[in-house]
C-alpha positions as CSV (number, residue, x, y, z in Angstrom):
1,M,191.1,138.6,230.9
2,L,193.1,141.5,232.4
3,G,190.6,141.8,235.3
4,G,191.0,138.1,236.4
5,I,195.0,138.6,236.2
6,G,194.5,142.0,238.0
7,S,192.4,140.2,240.8
8,F,194.6,137.3,240.9
9,I,197.6,139.7,241.3
10,A,195.8,141.6,244.0
11,S,194.9,138.5,245.9
12,E,198.7,137.2,245.6
13,V,199.9,140.5,246.8
14,S,197.3,140.6,250.0
15,G,198.5,137.3,251.1
16,T,202.0,137.8,250.7
17,V,201.6,141.1,252.6
18,R,199.5,139.5,255.4
19,R,202.2,136.7,255.8
20,N,204.9,139.3,256.0
21,L,202.7,141.1,258.8
22,V,202.7,138.1,260.6
23,V,206.2,137.1,260.3
24,Y,207.4,140.5,261.1
25,G,205.1,140.7,264.3
26,L,206.1,137.4,265.5
27,Y,210.1,138.5,265.1
28,G,209.1,141.9,267.4
29,F,207.3,139.9,270.0
30,A,210.4,137.5,270.1
31,A,212.7,140.4,269.8
32,L,210.7,141.7,272.9
33,L,211.1,138.8,274.6
34,L,214.7,138.7,274.5
35,F,214.9,141.9,275.4
36,C,213.2,141.5,278.6
37,A,215.4,138.2,279.2
38,G,218.4,140.2,278.7
39,G,217.2,142.6,281.4
40,Y,216.5,140.0,283.9
41,A,220.0,138.4,283.4
42,L,221.8,141.5,283.6
43,H,219.9,142.0,287.2
44,A,221.0,138.7,287.9
45,L,224.6,139.1,286.8
46,H,224.4,142.8,289.1
47,I,223.3,140.7,292.1
48,F,225.8,137.9,291.8
49,L,228.7,140.6,291.4
50,E,227.1,142.8,293.9
51,Q,227.5,140.0,296.7
52,R,230.7,139.3,295.4
53,H,232.8,142.8,294.7
54,G,230.3,145.5,296.1
55,A,227.5,147.8,294.7
56,I,229.6,149.9,293.0
57,A,232.2,147.5,291.4
58,A,229.3,145.7,290.1
59,S,227.6,148.6,288.1
60,L,231.0,149.4,286.6
61,W,231.2,145.9,285.8
62,I,227.7,145.7,284.0
63,A,228.3,149.4,282.4
64,G,231.8,148.1,280.8
65,G,230.1,144.9,279.4
66,L,227.3,146.8,277.6
67,L,229.8,149.3,276.2
68,V,232.0,146.6,275.0
69,A,228.8,145.1,273.4
70,A,228.1,148.5,271.9
71,L,231.3,148.6,270.5
72,V,231.3,144.9,268.9
73,A,227.8,145.9,267.4
74,F,228.9,149.5,265.9
75,I,231.9,147.6,264.1
76,A,229.7,144.8,262.8
77,A,227.1,147.3,261.6
78,V,229.8,149.3,259.8
79,I,231.3,146.2,258.1
80,V,228.3,145.1,256.9
81,K,227.4,148.5,255.3
82,S,231.0,148.9,253.7
83,R,230.0,145.2,251.8
84,R,229.4,145.7,248.2
85,K,226.0,144.7,247.0
86,P,225.3,141.9,244.6
87,P,224.2,142.7,241.3
88,R,220.4,142.8,240.7
89,P,218.8,139.9,239.0
90,V,216.1,141.9,237.1
91,A,218.7,143.3,234.2
92,M,219.8,139.7,234.2
93,A,216.1,138.4,233.3
94,A,215.9,141.5,230.6
95,V,218.7,140.0,228.8
96,A,217.4,136.6,228.9
97,A,214.1,137.5,227.7
98,A,215.5,139.6,224.8
99,P,215.2,137.1,222.2
100,L,212.0,135.9,223.1
101,A,210.7,139.8,223.0
102,A,212.4,140.4,219.7
103,K,210.2,137.3,218.3
104,L,206.9,138.0,219.5
105,L,207.4,141.5,218.1
106,G,207.5,140.1,215.0
107,S,203.5,138.9,214.8
108,R,200.2,141.2,215.0
109,R,199.3,139.7,218.4
110,G,202.8,139.7,219.7
111,W,202.6,143.4,220.2
112,R,199.7,142.9,222.7
113,V,201.5,140.1,224.5
114,A,204.7,142.1,224.3
115,A,202.8,145.2,225.8
116,A,201.0,143.1,228.7
117,G,204.7,141.6,229.4
118,A,206.1,145.0,229.7
119,V,203.1,146.0,232.1
120,V,204.3,142.8,233.9
121,V,207.9,143.3,234.4
122,L,207.2,147.3,235.1
123,G,205.3,146.4,237.9
124,A,207.8,144.0,239.0
125,I,210.6,146.2,239.2
126,L,208.5,149.1,240.8
127,G,207.3,146.5,243.6
128,R,211.0,145.2,243.8
129,Q,211.9,149.4,244.6
130,I,209.0,149.7,246.8
131,V,209.7,146.9,248.7
132,T,213.3,147.3,249.2
133,G,212.9,150.9,250.1
134,G,214.1,152.6,246.7
135,E,217.6,152.2,247.6
136,S,220.0,152.4,244.7
137,E,224.0,152.2,244.7
138,D,223.9,155.9,243.9
139,E,222.2,156.9,247.0
140,E,224.9,155.3,249.5
141,A,227.3,157.2,251.1
């Protein structure tokens, strides 16, 4: 019985990893295309400004615009990092499952079910830590 559950969990995890790999690959390709399009647009803007204001002024305008964009991105990153994380739902699920666990522990068969449930919950918690990179509120500075 546990072998079937283990193979089911392994197939689900491998399917999820494969799907996430494809999705992140497509995101990366889209980011590369966006980067190329941005470079092409900056070159076109430089040519346009060069015809109107000269080569040095056009380069200074482009450099100033990129500096402003970098500052806006940096400020946005600082604001996002300073936000407080929402509470993790795993603790709420544990509180909600406590009455059921207490009922199962009262019977002889309940010990086996409770042990299997504990292994599943522990696996879910460890899996979540691995996927999120193991970040916690204490490690943030």
